[in-house]
C-alpha positions as CSV (number, residue, x, y, z in Angstrom):
1,M,-2.8,38.3,-9.2
2,K,-4.7,35.1,-9.2
3,I,-6.2,33.4,-7.2
4,L,-7.9,29.2,-8.0
5,V,-10.7,28.4,-6.2
6,W,-11.5,24.3,-6.2
7,N,-14.1,22.0,-4.4
8,Y,-12.2,18.2,-5.0
9,K,-14.1,16.3,-3.4
10,G,-11.0,14.7,-1.5
11,V,-7.6,14.8,-1.6
12,G,-6.4,11.8,-0.5
13,N,-7.3,10.0,-3.9
14,S,-4.0,8.8,-5.5
15,N,-5.2,11.8,-8.7
16,F,-5.3,14.6,-7.0
17,R,-1.6,15.1,-7.0
18,R,-1.0,15.1,-10.2
19,N,-4.4,17.1,-10.8
20,F,-3.5,20.0,-9.0
21,S,0.2,19.8,-10.0
22,D,-1.2,20.3,-13.7
23,L,-3.9,23.3,-12.4
24,N,-0.7,24.9,-10.7
25,R,0.9,24.5,-13.4
26,L,-1.2,26.5,-16.3
27,H,-2.6,28.9,-14.2
28,R,0.7,29.6,-12.1
29,P,-1.7,31.2,-8.7
30,S,-0.8,33.6,-6.1
31,I,-3.1,31.7,-3.9
32,A,-4.7,28.6,-4.0
33,V,-7.9,27.5,-2.3
34,I,-9.3,24.0,-1.8
35,M,-12.5,22.9,-0.9
36,E,-14.1,19.5,1.0
37,T,-10.8,18.2,0.8
38,R,-12.2,15.3,3.6
39,I,-8.8,14.6,5.0
40,S,-7.2,15.8,8.4
41,G,-4.7,15.8,10.8
42,A,-0.8,14.0,10.2
43,R,-1.6,12.8,6.9
44,G,-3.3,15.9,5.8
45,E,-0.3,17.8,6.5
46,D,1.7,15.4,5.0
47,I,0.0,16.1,1.0
48,S,-0.6,19.9,2.2
49,F,3.1,21.0,2.4
50,N,4.0,18.8,-0.7
51,L,1.7,21.0,-2.9
52,G,4.6,23.6,-4.2
53,F,3.7,26.1,-1.6
54,D,5.6,27.9,1.3
55,N,2.9,28.7,3.7
56,V,0.0,26.7,3.8
57,C,-3.8,27.3,6.4
58,C,-5.5,24.2,6.9
59,S,-9.2,23.9,8.4
60,D,-9.1,20.2,9.0
61,A,-12.5,17.7,8.0
62,N,-14.9,16.8,10.1
63,G,-14.9,13.0,9.4
64,F,-15.4,12.4,5.9
65,N,-17.3,15.8,5.0
66,G,-15.7,19.8,4.6
67,G,-12.2,20.5,5.1
68,I,-10.4,23.8,4.0
69,W,-7.2,24.5,2.5
70,I,-5.3,27.7,1.7
71,L,-2.0,27.8,-0.2
72,W,0.2,30.9,-1.1
73,N,3.8,31.6,-1.6
74,S,4.9,34.3,0.3
75,N,7.4,36.7,-2.1
76,E,3.7,37.1,-3.8
77,T,1.5,37.5,-0.9
78,T,1.1,38.7,3.1
79,L,-1.8,36.8,4.4
80,D,-2.6,37.3,7.9
81,I,-5.3,34.5,9.8
82,L,-7.8,36.1,11.8
83,S,-10.1,33.2,12.1
84,V,-10.6,28.9,11.2
85,T,-13.3,27.3,11.6
86,D,-15.4,24.1,10.2
87,Q,-16.9,26.5,7.6
88,A,-14.5,29.4,7.1
89,I,-10.5,30.9,7.1
90,H,-11.0,34.4,7.2
91,A,-7.4,36.1,6.2
92,F,-6.1,39.6,5.7
93,V,-4.4,39.8,2.1
94,Q,-1.7,42.0,0.9
95,V,-0.2,41.6,-2.4
96,C,4.2,42.0,-2.5
97,A,4.4,42.0,-5.9
98,F,3.1,45.6,-6.5
99,N,4.5,47.4,-3.2
100,L,0.9,47.8,-2.1
101,D,0.2,49.3,1.8
102,S,-3.6,48.9,1.2
103,V,-5.2,45.6,2.9
104,W,-8.2,43.4,1.9
105,L,-10.2,40.7,3.4
106,F,-10.6,36.8,2.1
107,F,-13.2,34.9,2.8
108,A,-12.7,30.9,2.0
109,I,-16.0,29.8,2.8
110,Y,-17.4,26.5,2.3
111,A,-21.1,26.2,4.1
112,N,-22.7,23.7,6.1
113,L,-25.7,22.4,5.0
114,N,-27.1,22.7,8.2
115,L,-29.5,25.6,8.4
116,S,-28.7,26.2,12.1
117,T,-25.0,25.9,11.8
118,R,-25.1,27.8,8.0
119,L,-26.8,30.9,10.3
120,H,-23.8,30.6,13.0
121,L,-21.6,30.6,9.3
122,S,-24.1,34.1,8.8
123,E,-23.4,35.9,11.7
124,D,-19.7,35.9,11.7
125,L,-19.4,37.3,8.0
126,A,-21.7,40.4,9.4
127,S,-20.0,40.5,12.6
128,F,-16.5,40.9,10.1
129,A,-18.3,43.3,7.9
130,S,-19.4,45.9,10.5
131,S,-15.7,45.4,11.9
132,H,-13.5,46.4,8.6
133,S,-14.3,49.1,6.6
134,V,-11.3,47.7,4.0
135,P,-12.3,45.7,1.0
136,W,-13.5,42.0,1.1
137,L,-13.4,39.3,-1.4
138,L,-15.6,36.1,-0.8
139,A,-14.6,32.8,-2.2
140,A,-17.8,30.4,-1.6
141,L,-19.1,27.5,-1.5
142,Y,-23.1,26.7,-0.6
143,S,-23.3,23.0,-1.8
144,N,-26.4,22.1,-3.3
145,H,-26.4,18.4,-3.9
146,S,-28.6,17.1,-6.7
147,P,-28.7,13.4,-6.7
148,F,-28.8,13.2,-10.6
149,L,-25.4,16.1,-11.1
150,T,-23.6,13.9,-8.2
151,N,-24.1,10.4,-10.2
152,L,-23.0,12.0,-12.8
153,E,-19.9,13.8,-11.8
154,K,-19.1,10.3,-10.5
155,N,-19.6,8.3,-13.6
156,L,-17.4,10.8,-15.5
157,N,-14.8,10.5,-13.8
158,L,-14.7,7.0,-13.5
159,E,-14.9,7.3,-16.9
160,F,-12.0,9.9,-17.3
161,Q,-9.6,7.9,-14.6
162,H,-10.6,4.2,-17.3
163,I,-9.5,6.9,-20.5
164,L,-5.7,7.9,-17.8
165,K,-5.3,4.6,-17.4
166,L,-5.2,3.6,-21.3
167,E,-3.0,5.9,-21.6
168,E,-0.5,5.2,-19.3
169,E,-0.9,1.5,-20.7
170,I,-0.4,2.4,-23.5
171,W,2.4,4.6,-22.9
172,A,3.9,1.8,-20.9
173,V,4.2,-0.4,-23.7
174,K,5.9,2.4,-25.3
175,S,8.5,2.7,-23.1
176,R,9.7,-1.4,-23.3
177,T,9.9,0.1,-26.9
178,E,11.9,2.5,-26.1
179,W,13.5,0.6,-23.4
180,T,15.1,-2.3,-26.1
181,L,16.2,0.4,-28.8
182,L,17.6,3.1,-26.2
183,G,18.9,0.4,-23.7
184,D,20.8,1.8,-20.6
185,R,22.4,5.0,-21.9
186,N,22.6,8.1,-20.4
187,T,19.9,9.9,-22.1
188,K,16.9,11.9,-21.3
189,F,14.4,8.8,-21.5
190,F,16.7,7.0,-19.2
191,H,16.6,9.3,-16.7
192,L,12.8,10.2,-16.8
193,F,12.8,6.4,-16.6
194,I,14.5,6.5,-13.4
195,I,12.8,8.8,-11.5
196,C,9.8,7.6,-13.0
197,R,10.4,3.8,-10.9
198,R,11.4,6.0,-8.2
199,H,8.6,7.5,-7.4
200,H,7.0,4.3,-8.0
201,N,9.2,2.0,-5.7
202,K,8.9,5.1,-2.8
203,I,7.0,4.1,0.6
204,W,4.4,7.0,1.4
205,C,3.3,5.4,4.2
206,L,3.8,1.7,6.8
207,K,1.2,0.3,9.4
208,D,3.6,0.2,12.8
209,S,2.9,-3.1,14.8
210,A,0.1,-1.5,16.3
211,G,-1.9,-1.4,13.2
212,N,-1.1,3.2,13.0
213,W,-0.4,4.0,10.1
214,T,2.5,6.3,9.5
215,H,3.3,8.9,7.2
216,S,6.2,11.0,8.0
217,P,9.5,9.8,6.2
218,T,11.2,10.1,9.4
219,D,9.1,7.4,11.2
220,I,8.8,5.3,8.6
221,H,12.1,5.2,8.3
222,D,12.8,4.8,12.4
223,Q,10.3,1.9,12.2
224,I,12.1,0.2,8.9
225,L,15.4,0.1,11.0
226,P,14.5,-1.4,14.4
227,H,12.0,-4.0,12.7
228,F,14.9,-5.8,11.0
229,T,17.3,-4.9,13.1
230,S,14.9,-7.4,15.3
231,L,14.4,-9.8,12.5
232,Y,17.9,-10.9,11.3
233,T,19.7,-10.3,15.0
234,L,20.2,-13.7,17.6
235,E,20.5,-13.6,20.9
236,A,24.4,-14.8,21.6
237,L,24.5,-18.4,22.9
238,C,27.5,-19.6,24.6
239,A,27.9,-22.9,25.8
240,H,30.8,-25.6,27.3
241,W,31.7,-28.2,24.3
242,N,31.9,-30.6,27.1
243,H,28.8,-29.7,28.5
244,T,26.6,-30.4,25.2
245,S,24.6,-34.1,25.4
246,P,25.2,-36.6,23.6
247,P,22.8,-36.8,20.5
248,H,20.2,-39.5,20.2
249,F,18.8,-41.2,17.9
250,P,15.4,-43.3,17.5
251,S,15.3,-46.7,16.7
252,I,13.4,-49.7,16.4
253,P,11.8,-51.6,19.9
254,K,13.1,-55.0,20.1
255,S,10.2,-55.9,20.9
256,L,8.2,-54.7,17.8
257,L,10.8,-56.5,15.4
258,D,10.0,-59.7,16.7
259,L,6.7,-59.5,15.7
260,H,6.3,-63.0,14.1
261,D,1.9,-62.8,13.1
262,I,2.5,-60.3,9.5
263,S,0.1,-62.4,7.5
264,N,1.1,-62.1,3.7
265,T,-3.3,-60.6,4.1
266,K,-2.0,-57.3,5.9
267,I,0.9,-56.6,3.7
268,K,-1.8,-56.8,0.5
269,E,-4.0,-54.7,2.8
270,A,-1.4,-51.8,3.1
271,T,-0.3,-52.0,-0.3
272,F,-4.0,-51.2,-1.3
273,S,-4.3,-48.7,0.8
274,F,-1.9,-46.2,-1.2
275,K,-3.3,-44.0,-3.7
276,P,-2.2,-46.2,-7.3
277,L,0.4,-42.5,-8.7
278,K,2.0,-42.0,-5.4
279,A,5.7,-41.4,-5.3
280,P,7.3,-43.9,-7.9
281,G,10.0,-46.2,-6.2
282,P,13.9,-46.9,-6.6
283,D,12.7,-48.8,-9.5
284,G,11.0,-45.9,-11.6
285,F,7.4,-48.0,-11.3
286,H,4.0,-46.2,-9.1
287,L,2.6,-48.5,-6.1
288,V,-0.7,-49.2,-9.4
289,F,1.9,-51.3,-10.7
290,F,2.1,-53.2,-7.8
291,Q,-1.7,-52.8,-7.0
292,K,-3.0,-54.2,-11.3
293,Y,-0.4,-57.2,-11.6
294,W,-0.6,-58.8,-7.8
295,N,-1.5,-62.0,-9.0
296,I,2.6,-61.8,-10.4
297,V,4.4,-59.5,-8.4
298,G,2.9,-60.4,-4.9
299,R,4.5,-62.9,-3.6
300,S,8.1,-60.9,-4.3
301,V,6.6,-57.9,-2.5
302,T,5.1,-60.7,0.4
303,S,8.8,-61.6,0.9
304,L,9.8,-58.6,2.8
305,K,8.0,-60.1,6.1
306,Q,11.5,-61.9,6.2
307,I,12.8,-58.4,7.8
308,F,11.0,-59.1,11.3
309,R,12.4,-62.9,10.8
310,T,16.1,-61.3,10.0
311,H,16.2,-57.9,11.5
312,K,18.4,-57.4,8.7
313,I,17.0,-54.6,6.1
314,P,18.5,-55.3,2.2
315,K,20.7,-52.5,1.4
316,D,18.1,-51.6,-2.4
317,L,15.4,-51.4,0.1
318,N,17.4,-49.1,2.9
319,A,17.4,-46.2,0.8
320,T,16.2,-42.1,0.9
321,L,15.6,-40.0,-1.7
322,L,16.0,-36.9,-2.8
323,C,14.6,-34.9,-5.5
324,L,15.3,-30.8,-6.3
325,I,11.8,-29.6,-7.4
326,P,12.5,-26.2,-9.6
327,K,10.7,-23.2,-8.3
328,N,10.7,-21.7,-11.7
329,L,9.8,-23.9,-15.0
């Protein structure tokens, strides 16, 4: 049998599933131990139960520190969990493949950096050693964080992720080329394209109206349906046709139309107060034309004050211009 022990430092990373799947496919471990998961709660359960193992035991992280997962398949091994703490998971292990009756102890340990807290772990190990005479295996990680090594690992990981991103971009270009050649055909490439597209479009989490994140597919479904139902549903309104109020149209008071003191100077000031390149009128001329050649067209413009005397607007001036603006050019 094989046991995989991995200190990943944050399984919430988007690359964790892909990296873990590669290791699982390469080594086929019977038991997998992931340390320093830095995640807990419902989010941790959603990730741990979708890694290809039918059994999971989790020690939740303390904020963004620690966290231990043990994963195994019941058809290969049997684990009887004895104790779960923030530093260790203790279990009895029996291998099913060899039909052996012997049982041995397995300890998955991520020791705390604090010395006093680590002493509690040593006491627990001594207690288990004195009370059980079976063989035991220790998978431990006693962290000794060196700033140089930590920064080096971080920089190398960023560089590695950048290389992976470049590789994905190259494959994306190649995929578009193959799509142009192969088209919408019933081929392996087409089915792989559809699978990748479904994975990309899948909703992994959703924030509700209270600001809480939901990761369960059932809860996401329960949130989406009522949201759009309330969004596109109107309350039924019923009113008798005879009870509707008559329409009220705005009108200009006659007192305003009886003004006779509008001078040519006011009309000129109003014309020059607008920006020169505002929307043109029906004749296609901008205001800059009337402002620049006011000495020529000014008399025609000021003649509009006759409207206030006759209370009639010429038909060519009383018009509304409608313009359709395309969203995409």
